[in-house]
Steps between C-alpha positions, in 0.01 A plus 500: 500500500609855440589736786161672485315170539721397788436836666122457457505144640718582798382851578861617491586799276699458178765725648542270801519195278759675289699591812485134624617389160795743500598372850494147375202396714300412190645338191290551192567344162558725200319477173675553169368854501647540851171495689509360850274203569442367845400146575216404737772434764563876513158547672614269784840669510336842538279371781813366675676832461209695631459264801862542587478875465194495740726322744740791486766350278688731263515416133869406515426241773204371310718447193759309705224290658342415165837414344580276795162327454565439132845348574353276767232392256763416238696303755188311603407421136849377435487279807164358392619440149809312628279278721251441218782397265640266764152351556448462129828315468417273787154426368642429159743252648228334710273472192778339304570251774133413540466434132781250516330310786277196462132565527470337839770730643330801340175406668676455832661846475172662404324356805778630724476852373216690670234674302625830640840434362357415154304819503807700601707339220231568242488867612874524474507339155236760384712778642820391331362413160 
């Protein structure tokens, strides 16, 4: 959305949005004609900024806080991806081993695995594929 649309949705002036953008609190994308376009996430970001301002934080502190949150989210996502890749590899190995087993052993293994575990594995497979 353009700056005017964002201002209308959030109730914040275009001038304030422009100021937040210049400070690096908001990061719009640029069109080929150099117009700024803000994603729907900018609405939430503005609400966050305004809430922090209401708590008495200065814009510099708000910027540092938001940057720290983004870095923490990136680290968390990397950590989750690492675990998901490890789980995917382990599941692939288990599937290969199960396929090599005789049918009676497969049935025995299936009975030992709880229904909760099966549901969890199915969910994980959906997430990683």
